[in-house]
C-alpha positions, 0 to 999 in steps of 0.5 A, a space after each residue: 209596835 209604835 210608829 212615829 211622832 204625830 203630825 197633826 195634819 195627818 189625813 184620816 177618813 171617817 164615814 157617818 151613818 144616821 143610825 144602827 140600821 143605816 147600811 148605806 155609804 152615802 158620799 155626802 157623809 164621807 169625810 177626809 179630815 186632819 187628825 186635829 180636826 177629828 180631835 176637835 170633833 170629839 172634844 164636845 159631846 152632842 146633847 141628846 135625849 137618848 143615844 139613838 138620837 146621835 149619829 154614828 161613825 166608822 174609822 174606815 174608808 169605803 170603796 167607791 161604787 165601781 169597786 163595791 157591793 151595792 144595795 138594791 137602791 144603788 148605794 155602797 153597802 156597809 159591809 166588810 167586803 166594801 172596806 178599803 182601809 183603816 186610818 184609826 184603831 177603835 176601842 169600845 170599853 164597857 166596865 172592863 177598865 176605868 178611864 184612869 187605868 186606860 190613861 196609864 196603860 196607853 200613855 205613850 200613844 196618840 189617841 182621843 178618848 171620850 165617854 159614851 152615852 151610858 157613862 156612869 149610868 146604871 144598866 139593868 143590874 150593872 152598877 154605874 161604871 166608866 164607859 168610853 171609846 178610844 180612837 188611836 191614830 195609825 202611822 199610815 192607812 192599813 189595807 182592810 185585809 192586812 188589818 183583819 189578819 192582825 185582829 187577834 194580835 191587836 186584841 191581845 195587845 189591848 187586853 180589855 177590848 170589846 171584841 166587836 170593836 174590831 168588827 169590820 164596818 162597825 159604827 160607833 156613836 159620836 160623842 153624846 150625852 143627856 143634858 143631865 149627864 153633861 157634867 160627867 162627860 169626859 174628853 181627853 186627847 193624848 199626845 204620843 206616838 202613832 200605832 203601826 199595825 203592820 208590826 203586829 203578828 198576822 194570823 194564818 189565813 187558813 184560820 178564817 172560815 169564809 161565809 157566803 152572803 145571803 142576798 135574799 134577807 132584807 138588810 134592815 131586818 138582818 141588822 135589827 136581828 144582830 142588834 137585838 140578839 144580845 137582849 135575849 140573855 144567857 142561853 143554854 149550849 144547844 141554843 147558842 149552837 143553833 144561833 151560831 149555825 143560823 148566823 153563819 147561814 145568814 151571812 153574818 161574820 165571826 165577829 158578829 157571833 163573837 159580839 153576841 156570844 159576849 152577852 148570851 154566853 158570857 162565860 165562853 172563852 175565845 177558843 170555845 167561841 172560835 171552835 163553836 163558829 167552825 162547828 156551826 158551818 157544818 149544819 145550816 139553820 135558817 134565818 127564820 130561827 133567829 127571828 122566831 127566837 127573838 119573837 119568843 124572848 123579847 116580843 116584836 117591838 124590835 122588828 123594823 116597821 117598814 112594809 115589804 111589798 111582795 110581788 107575785 109571779 104569774 105562776 104564783 097566781 095560778 097556784 093560788 087560783 088552783 088551790 082556791 078551786 080545790 077548796 071549793 070542790 072539797 066544800 061541795 063534797 061535804 
């Protein structure tokens, strides 16, 4: 599973995004760096008031416009189908392992580690703990398809992995912290061997359940729903099942469902989660179920603030006019 000794001039690709709702792959934010340049980039955190003020990065290269799915305004869309290859393996750690344990476990690997914004901060009822990210350098860029069919093997190898870390096109906050927590921020560059993902056992492709996309759902709304579903807390089995069905019908991936389930059904196993996702494909519940569930559980502050200007067709206007006439006739008859 190990690769070769490091060449600090090895090229990697990252894509920068402005926030979690940003789904546009902007050419000016495509970066090709040497590994050493990326190490230096991660070595000093940005000082911000809250984590949403920091930008995000993805350790992948996206296709160009000629080969990609595009947004309505002509940008390459940030989605699984548009990822060309990976040059690093990302890991997000939240309370599952200490930094010391990670350093010992991966002492032979080449990677960078930096603490995340909420490192050693209390989150709700959870006590302060180590929260950090790691980026492992790959021996060579790996095709997105080859990466996806090896994710289960990679998760078993890493053990404590946040399942959403390997979600295709997921973005990670760049190194950042508040001014008060700067003294607690940690950075570590471990020198070792690169990782050869092709040495990991692939899954059988038949295990994957294809999910059709839904182009009629606004991207910003779809991302907002995904970001906020974990905030509804633990749910009963039937609600969990409906969430899975609605996510499948709305074009979300299994990794998205797995990430949400990690919070709302914290006692679930990977096997149960996969079985639930497969079962959810058989009955399709509308995207509106997710929106209404969030409104009921956490209100409406999470919803995007943008206005949607609906365009009515001539047929729509005729129906509306006829409906108004019928209401007038009904009033006269009273």
